[in-house]
C-alpha positions in Angstrom: -13.5 -11.4 -161.8 -16.4 -13.8 -161.6 -17.5 -15.7 -158.4 -16.8 -19.4 -158.5 -19.7 -21.7 -158.0 -19.2 -25.4 -157.5 -20.8 -27.6 -160.1 -21.7 -31.3 -159.7 -19.2 -32.1 -162.5 -16.3 -30.6 -160.4 -16.8 -33.0 -157.5 -14.2 -35.7 -157.1 -14.9 -38.2 -154.3 -12.2 -40.0 -152.3 -12.3 -42.9 -149.9 -11.3 -42.4 -146.2 -10.8 -45.3 -143.7 -11.2 -44.5 -140.0 -10.2 -47.1 -137.4 -12.6 -46.7 -134.5 -10.6 -48.9 -132.1 -9.9 -46.9 -128.8 -11.4 -43.7 -130.3 -14.1 -41.7 -128.5 -17.5 -42.0 -130.2 -18.4 -38.4 -130.5 -15.1 -37.1 -131.7 -14.8 -39.8 -134.3 -18.4 -39.2 -135.5 -17.7 -35.5 -135.8 -14.7 -36.1 -138.0 -16.6 -38.6 -140.2 -19.5 -36.2 -140.6 -17.1 -33.5 -141.7 -15.7 -35.8 -144.4 -19.2 -36.9 -145.5 -20.4 -33.3 -145.9 -17.2 -32.2 -147.7 -16.3 -29.4 -145.3 -12.6 -30.4 -145.5 -12.6 -29.3 -149.2 -12.0 -25.8 -150.6 -15.0 -26.3 -153.0 -17.5 -26.9 -150.2 -21.0 -25.7 -150.9 -23.9 -26.1 -148.6 -26.4 -26.9 -151.3 -24.3 -29.7 -152.9 -23.1 -33.0 -151.7 -19.3 -32.5 -152.1 -18.3 -35.0 -149.5 -16.3 -38.2 -149.7 -16.9 -41.8 -148.9 -16.1 -42.9 -145.3 -15.4 -46.4 -144.1 -15.3 -47.1 -140.4 -13.7 -50.3 -139.2 -13.5 -51.8 -135.7 -16.9 -50.3 -134.7 -17.2 -52.8 -131.9 -14.1 -51.3 -130.1 -15.3 -47.7 -130.0 -15.0 -46.0 -126.6 -17.4 -43.7 -124.7 -16.8 -41.4 -121.8 -18.6 -41.2 -118.5 -21.4 -43.6 -117.7 -23.0 -43.6 -121.1 -23.2 -47.4 -121.2 -26.3 -47.4 -118.9 -27.2 -43.7 -119.2 -27.6 -43.3 -122.9 -30.8 -44.7 -124.2 -32.0 -45.2 -127.8 -35.7 -45.0 -128.3 -37.9 -46.3 -131.1 -41.6 -46.7 -131.6 -43.3 -49.7 -133.2 -46.3 -47.7 -134.3 -48.8 -49.4 -132.0 -50.2 -47.8 -128.8 -47.7 -48.3 -126.0 -45.1 -49.6 -128.4 -42.1 -47.5 -127.3 -38.9 -49.5 -127.1 -35.8 -48.4 -125.2 -32.3 -49.9 -125.6 -29.2 -48.8 -123.7 -25.9 -48.0 -125.4 -24.3 -51.0 -123.6 -26.8 -53.5 -125.0 -26.7 -51.9 -128.5 -22.9 -52.2 -128.6 -23.2 -55.9 -127.7 -25.8 -56.6 -130.4 -25.3 -54.0 -133.2 -22.2 -51.8 -132.8 -22.5 -50.5 -136.3 -25.8 -48.9 -135.6 -24.4 -46.9 -132.7 -21.8 -45.2 -135.0 -24.3 -44.8 -137.8 -26.8 -43.1 -135.5 -24.2 -40.8 -134.0 -23.0 -39.7 -137.5 -26.4 -39.3 -139.0 -27.4 -37.1 -136.1 -24.6 -34.7 -137.2 -25.8 -34.5 -140.9 -28.5 -32.2 -142.3 -32.1 -33.5 -141.8 -33.1 -33.4 -145.5 -32.7 -35.2 -148.7 -29.1 -34.0 -149.0 -28.3 -35.4 -145.6 -29.7 -38.8 -146.6 -27.5 -38.8 -149.7 -24.5 -38.0 -147.5 -25.4 -40.8 -145.1 -25.4 -43.3 -148.0 -21.7 -42.8 -148.5 -21.0 -44.1 -144.9 -19.9 -47.7 -144.5 -19.5 -49.1 -141.0 -18.1 -52.5 -140.1 -17.8 -54.1 -136.7 -14.5 -55.9 -137.5 -11.2 -55.2 -139.2 -12.2 -56.4 -142.7 -14.3 -54.6 -145.3 -15.2 -55.3 -149.0 -13.9 -51.9 -150.3 -10.2 -52.8 -150.6 -10.3 -52.0 -154.3 -11.3 -48.4 -153.7 -9.0 -47.6 -150.8 -5.9 -49.9 -151.1 -4.3 -52.0 -148.5 -2.6 -49.8 -145.9 -4.8 -48.1 -143.3 -3.6 -45.5 -140.7 -5.4 -45.2 -137.4 -7.9 -42.4 -137.6 -6.2 -40.8 -140.6 -7.0 -40.9 -144.3 -4.9 -43.3 -146.3 -1.6 -42.2 -147.9 -2.3 -40.5 -151.2 -6.1 -40.5 -150.6 -6.3 -37.8 -148.0 -7.1 -34.2 -147.8 
């Protein structure tokens, strides 16, 4: 009996919609990262991008636990001396809630070219509507993949 090795031609991608309203940020991000990497599939291979597309809606309504609103700080650097910028989670949620979720999920993906390819399959929207209706259909279950499109 030969060992099965997943080939790029064997990969079939599906679309999953996750409703982030009243979900905890870390738990939802972990579930989305798992779908993006393809770990929910039997054919998962570490060296291939076997994951699916993930759409996250209602990003502005995601919840956090504890006092992360003021305690969690996102840093970036402009490239100039003394150019470090710091933004709290509370302020980031007020201005760009999509970036909070994208950053949480990208932090759970591999830090290489394969991880960047997985991150490109992530689509995050602050509101209820998204332009991918043709790929996923109309009905969306809270936090679960759509009927017939799931695992």
